Structure formats: structure tokens, C-alpha cells
C-alpha positions in Angstrom: 80.2 -31.7 180.3 80.3 -35.4 181.5 80.8 -34.5 185.2 78.0 -31.7 185.0 75.5 -34.2 183.7 76.0 -36.4 186.5 75.4 -34.0 189.1 72.5 -32.7 191.0 71.6 -28.9 190.7 72.6 -28.6 194.3 75.9 -29.6 193.7 76.4 -27.4 190.4 75.5 -24.4 192.5 78.5 -24.7 194.7 80.5 -23.5 191.6 83.0 -26.3 191.4 83.0 -27.0 188.0 85.4 -29.8 187.5 85.1 -31.6 191.0 83.9 -35.1 190.8 80.2 -35.6 191.9 79.8 -36.6 195.4 76.8 -38.7 194.2 76.2 -40.1 190.8 73.0 -39.7 189.3 71.4 -40.3 185.7 68.5 -38.5 186.6 69.5 -35.5 184.3 70.1 -38.2 181.2 66.5 -39.7 181.9 65.2 -36.0 182.1 66.9 -35.0 178.8 65.8 -38.1 177.1 62.2 -38.5 178.1 60.7 -35.2 179.9 62.8 -32.0 179.4 60.9 -29.3 177.5 62.2 -28.7 173.9 59.5 -26.0 173.4 55.7 -26.6 174.0 56.0 -30.2 174.4 58.2 -31.9 177.3 58.8 -35.1 176.1 62.7 -35.0 175.9 64.7 -35.3 172.9 63.9 -38.7 172.1 61.8 -37.8 169.3 64.5 -35.6 168.0 66.8 -38.8 168.0 64.4 -40.9 165.9 63.7 -37.9 163.5 67.2 -37.6 162.8 67.7 -41.3 162.2 64.9 -41.2 159.8 66.5 -38.2 157.7 70.3 -39.6 158.1 69.5 -43.1 156.5 67.9 -42.1 153.2 70.0 -38.8 152.8 73.2 -40.9 153.3 72.2 -43.9 151.0 70.7 -41.8 148.4 73.9 -39.4 148.3 76.4 -42.1 148.1 74.3 -44.1 145.4 74.3 -40.8 143.3 77.6 -39.6 144.0 79.3 -42.9 143.2 77.3 -43.2 140.0 78.1 -39.5 139.0 82.0 -40.0 139.8 82.1 -43.3 138.0 80.3 -41.7 134.6 82.8 -38.7 134.8 86.0 -40.7 135.3 85.2 -43.3 132.6 82.5 -42.3 130.2 83.5 -38.8 129.6 80.2 -37.6 127.7 80.4 -34.4 125.9 80.5 -31.6 128.4 81.5 -33.6 131.3 84.1 -31.3 132.4 82.0 -28.2 132.2 79.4 -30.2 134.2 82.0 -31.1 137.0 83.3 -27.8 137.2 79.7 -26.4 137.9 79.1 -29.0 140.2 82.2 -27.9 142.2 81.5 -24.4 141.9 78.2 -25.1 143.5 80.0 -26.5 146.4 81.5 -23.0 147.2 78.0 -21.1 147.3 76.9 -20.5 151.3 74.0 -22.5 152.2 72.3 -19.4 153.4 72.4 -17.9 149.9 70.5 -21.0 148.4 67.9 -21.3 151.2 65.4 -18.8 150.0 65.6 -19.9 146.3 65.0 -23.5 147.8 62.1 -22.6 149.7 60.6 -20.8 147.0 61.2 -23.9 144.5 60.1 -26.6 147.0 57.3 -25.0 148.2 55.0 -25.3 145.5 55.7 -28.9 145.5 54.7 -29.2 149.0 58.2 -30.4 150.1 59.0 -27.8 152.8 58.1 -29.2 156.1 58.0 -32.7 155.2 60.8 -35.7 155.6 61.0 -36.1 151.6 61.8 -32.4 151.3 64.6 -32.3 154.1 66.1 -35.5 152.8 66.1 -33.9 149.3 67.7 -30.8 150.3 70.5 -33.0 152.1 70.8 -34.9 149.0 71.1 -31.7 146.8 73.9 -30.3 149.1 76.0 -33.4 149.4 76.4 -33.9 145.5 79.5 -31.8 145.0 81.6 -33.5 147.7 80.2 -36.9 147.1 80.7 -36.8 143.3 84.3 -35.4 143.9 85.3 -38.2 146.1 84.0 -41.0 143.7 85.3 -39.2 140.8 88.9 -38.9 141.9 88.9 -42.6 143.3 87.7 -43.8 139.9 90.0 -41.5 137.9 93.1 -43.3 139.7 92.2 -46.7 138.8 93.8 -48.2 135.9 91.7 -47.3 132.6 92.6 -50.9 131.5 90.1 -52.4 133.8 87.4 -50.5 132.3 88.4 -51.3 128.9 88.8 -54.7 129.5 85.2 -54.9 130.9 83.8 -53.1 127.8 85.5 -55.6 125.7 83.7 -58.3 127.5 80.3 -56.8 126.7 79.8 -55.0 130.0 77.5 -52.0 130.0 77.3 -48.7 131.8 75.5 -50.5 135.0 77.0 -53.8 134.7 80.6 -52.4 135.0 79.6 -50.0 137.9 77.8 -52.6 140.0 80.0 -55.7 139.6 83.5 -54.0 139.1 83.7 -50.3 140.1 81.7 -50.8 143.3 83.7 -53.6 145.0 86.7 -51.6 144.4 85.5 -48.5 146.1 84.8 -50.1 149.5 87.0 -47.5 151.4 85.5 -44.5 149.6 81.8 -46.0 150.3 82.9 -45.9 154.1 84.4 -42.3 154.0 81.4 -40.9 152.3 79.3 -42.7 154.5 81.1 -41.2 157.7 81.1 -37.8 156.0 77.3 -37.7 155.0 76.1 -39.1 158.1 77.7 -37.0 160.3 77.2 -34.0 158.3 73.5 -34.5 158.3 73.3 -35.6 161.9 75.3 -32.1 163.1 73.0 -30.2 160.6 70.9 -27.4 162.4 69.9 -24.5 159.8 68.6 -26.9 157.3 66.7 -28.8 159.4 65.2 -26.2 161.3 63.8 -24.5 157.8 63.1 -27.5 156.0 62.0 -30.5 158.2 59.0 -28.9 159.9 57.4 -29.4 163.4 56.8 -33.1 162.7 60.5 -33.9 161.7 62.5 -31.7 163.7 66.2 -33.1 164.1 67.8 -33.8 167.4 70.1 -30.7 167.0 66.8 -28.3 166.8 65.3 -29.8 169.6 68.6 -29.6 171.7 68.8 -25.8 170.9 65.1 -25.5 172.1 66.0 -27.2 175.1 69.2 -25.4 176.0 67.7 -21.7 175.0 64.4 -22.1 177.1 64.1 -19.4 179.2 61.1 -20.0 181.5 61.7 -22.1 184.9 65.1 -22.8 186.7 68.0 -23.4 184.5 69.0 -27.2 184.8 72.6 -27.1 183.4 73.1 -31.0 184.1 70.2 -31.5 181.8 71.6 -29.3 179.2 74.9 -31.1 179.3 73.1 -34.5 179.2 71.1 -33.6 176.0 74.2 -32.3 174.5 76.1 -35.6 175.1 73.1 -37.6 173.7 72.9 -35.5 170.7 76.8 -36.1 170.0 77.0 -39.8 170.8 75.9 -40.8 167.4 78.9 -39.1 165.3 81.3 -39.9 168.1 80.3 -43.5 167.9 80.7 -43.4 164.0 84.0 -42.0 164.1 85.1 -44.4 166.9 84.0 -47.3 165.1 84.9 -46.5 161.7 88.0 -44.4 162.2 90.3 -46.8 160.8 88.2 -47.4 157.5 88.2 -43.6 157.4 91.9 -43.3 157.4 92.3 -46.0 154.9 90.0 -44.3 152.5 91.6 -40.9 152.7 94.9 -42.7 152.1 93.6 -44.4 149.3 92.9 -41.2 147.5 89.4 -39.9 148.6 90.5 -36.3 148.5 93.0 -36.6 145.5 92.9 -34.6 142.6 
């Protein structure tokens, strides 16, 4: 993919797939970013990049906040019916996305959330709740309960204990959750296609439109450049945060 994206179409047509380009050119990268057709518009996939950023940031922050709060409540406060609620939440994780899409469209349609930025963010947060809750619940449950009891004796309330004691102890889990949620939302295609609307199509949807364009000559170098541009963000996240991800997994994010 990298070699093809740096070749001209004349070189690609020679059929030497793994041959190094005789003349390196970034024209395919510029075209993929600025001028490639992703449907009716020929403005490249840069619009999809910013749309994906606008979707990923709130979807990640809200999901982590709610998941950490759910995990903390289920691990320490143990309200009546908490075990049943946790079991139902985990059961929801095994229901295929495709099964829930039509009910979600019917539910969110009258609220005018289908085809909006708020709607696609809400959908991603909903689908992230099982795994986010599981990660934080297992982490908090592995902590000594004496820490929680000591904080209660000192007069700490629900939110104070959560913000001042539990969150500082959950930094590795926060990193794990951020990596999983951010890459999952960035790589999503089907939810973005259905719920984002034309004005907020993520980068993956625009990439699909570009690659599957059937009019004109097929520009394989532009397709490869656009694919690499789309994958740069999750690759960068893993490369820069891989050490923290492994540390978080080892600290108990997936136990239980």
C-alpha cells in the first residue's frame, strides 16, 4: 500500500507490485486529501477526517466518564438489583449491532437525532457501555475494599470518593478505555453510515465512497493513500500509547 501510494499510475500499470518507485511522488496523497471524489463532491477525505475527530472526542470522553462511574457504583455501592443490572448490561454486549440498528432508528428518529452529530455520538456511547463498565468495574473490584471504607469513615460521599480516590487509582484503565473507544469509534463504518447523516460522514464512509467509485479511471495510488491516511490516527494511538495499554491490561482491565 505504501509503495503503491508513492507511484504514478504509469508505473502501477507495469504490474510490478512490490517494485520501489522509480520516482517518488506525493501527488496521490495530495489528491486523496484535497481533490479525490468521495461521491458528488470532489474535496478529498479531509472533511471526513474532521468529522471523525468531532465524533471520536465526545464519544470517547462521555463513554469513559459514564463507564467509570458505572464501574465504581457496581464495585463498591452495590445497590439493590446491581448484579442483575450488570448481567443485563453484559448481555447487551453480545447482541449484534445490526439487530439493534432498526430499533435505534425508530427510537431516535422522532427525537430528530438520526443524521446529526449528537445522534451518532449518543449511539457510540450506548454501544460502548458494556465494555466500558466491565473494564472499570473489574478494576475497582480488585482494589482493597478497606480504601473505600476508610474514605467513607472520613465523610466521603459518592462523588467525592470517586473523583478524589478512585479516578487517580484508575489511570491505567483510563488509558486502556481511551485507546479501545477511540480506535473503535474511528474505525466504525456501519453506525457512521446510518446515523451520522451527510453532513457528518466519518472518514471510513468517505474512504468507502472513494474506493468504490466506478466512474472514470481507477486511481489505485489515490486509493492506497486515502486508506493509509484513514488508518494513521489509530496507528498513531497504538504506537504512542502501546506501553500504557499493556500496563493497563496487566493491571487488571480484563480480569473477572
